[in-house]
N, C-alpha and C positions, 0 to 999 in steps of 0.2 A: 828822672833817672831811668835808664833802660838797661836791660841785660840780655845778651844774645845767648841762646842755647841751641845746640844742634838737635835735629829731629830727623827721623827717617825721611829722606828725599825732600825735606822741608827745613825751614829754620823757624824756631820759636823765639818770640820776643816778649819778655816780661816787662811791663811798664808800670811804674809807681810814681805818683805825683800828688802834690798838695791840693791842686785844683783841676777841674776838667780841662781848662785851657792848657795847663802844663802837661797833662796826660796826652792830649791830642798833639801838642808840639813835640813832645819827646817821642811819641809813636812815629811821627813824620821823620824826625832826625834818625831814629833807629832804623827805619826802612831804608833810608839812604846810606846809613852806615853799612848795611848789608851789601848794597850795590857798589860801594867804594868807587866813586868817580875820579877820573883823571882829567885834569884841566889842561887845555892847550892855551889858546887865546880866547878864553871864555869871556862873554859879555854878561852883565847883570840882566836878569829877566824878572818880570813881575807878572803874576797871574792872579785872577780873582776866581774863587770857586764858591758856588752856591749849591748847597746840598740839603735836601729834605729826606728824612727817613722815618721809619716807624718808631724807633727808640734810640737811646744813646749808643748802644753797641753797634747797631746797624749804621748809625750816623758816622761813627769812627771808621768802620770798614768801608763804607761808601765814599767817605772823604779821601781816605788813603788810596782807594781804587781810582778815583778821579785824578788825583795828583800823579799816581803811577802811570796812568794813560798819557797824561801830558808829558811826563818825563820821557816815555818811550817815543812819542811822536816828535818832540822837539829836542831830544837828547839833552834834557835839562835835569839838573840836580838842585833840589830845594832844601835850604837849611834854616830858613826863618819863616815864621808865620805870625800874622796879627789877625786876631778874630774880631771882626766888626760886630758879629752876632754869633752867640753860641748858646743854644738852649738844649733841652733834652732830645729834640727831634729835628732841629735845623741849625744851619750855620752859614755864615758868610765869612770867608777867609781870604786874606791877601797874603800870598806866599811870595817869597823872594829867593832867587837862586841864580844859577849860572848855566850858560849854554854857549857853545856845544861842549858836551862832556862825553867821554868814553867810559863805560862802566866795566869794572872788573868782573862783576857777577850780576847775572840777570835775575830780577824778581819778576816772575811771570804773573803772579796774582796775590792779592790779599784774600785770605779765606775767612769764613765765619767759624771754622773749626776751632774750638776752645775759646773763642772770643766771648767775653762777658765783662763789660764795663760796670764796675761797682765801687761803692764807697764804704769802707770799713774802718772804724776807729779814726776817722778824719783823713784817711788816705785813699785816693782814687787809684784803682789798679785794673789791669787787664792783661790777658795773654793774647798774643796775635801769632798766627802761623802763616808764613809766607811760602808759597809754592815757588821753588827755584828750578 
C-alpha cells in the first residue's frame, strides 16, 4: 500500500508493506502513479536491474533511481517486479512494463531526504520524497 502526500516542490510517498519485497514493489508502483503514463500503441518491455548499496534504505533509493533513468531513456512505465534476489544490501530485479509512454508529470529524481526503510511491529515502512 502507498499513499501520496503533497510536499513543497516535491511529492512525498508513504509506503507500508508486510515484506521488504512488497515495500520495494509498492514504492515502484507509487513512483509511476505520480508520473501517470498515457499509453498509445505500447509494447511490453522487460528489464533486469542489479543494484548493490550500503544499506536497505540506499538500496531502495538506488533501485528506484535506476528504474527512473530507464523510464526516462526508453519512455517506459513499469508496473510489475519480480525479485530474483533481495537482501539488505543487494538486489536483482526483473521489471515488466510498457513503452512508449507519455508521462503527465515528470519525476526528476528520487531523493534520500526522509528515506528510512524500517520494520516496526511486523510492518515495513518508509517515506520517499520525489523531486518533480
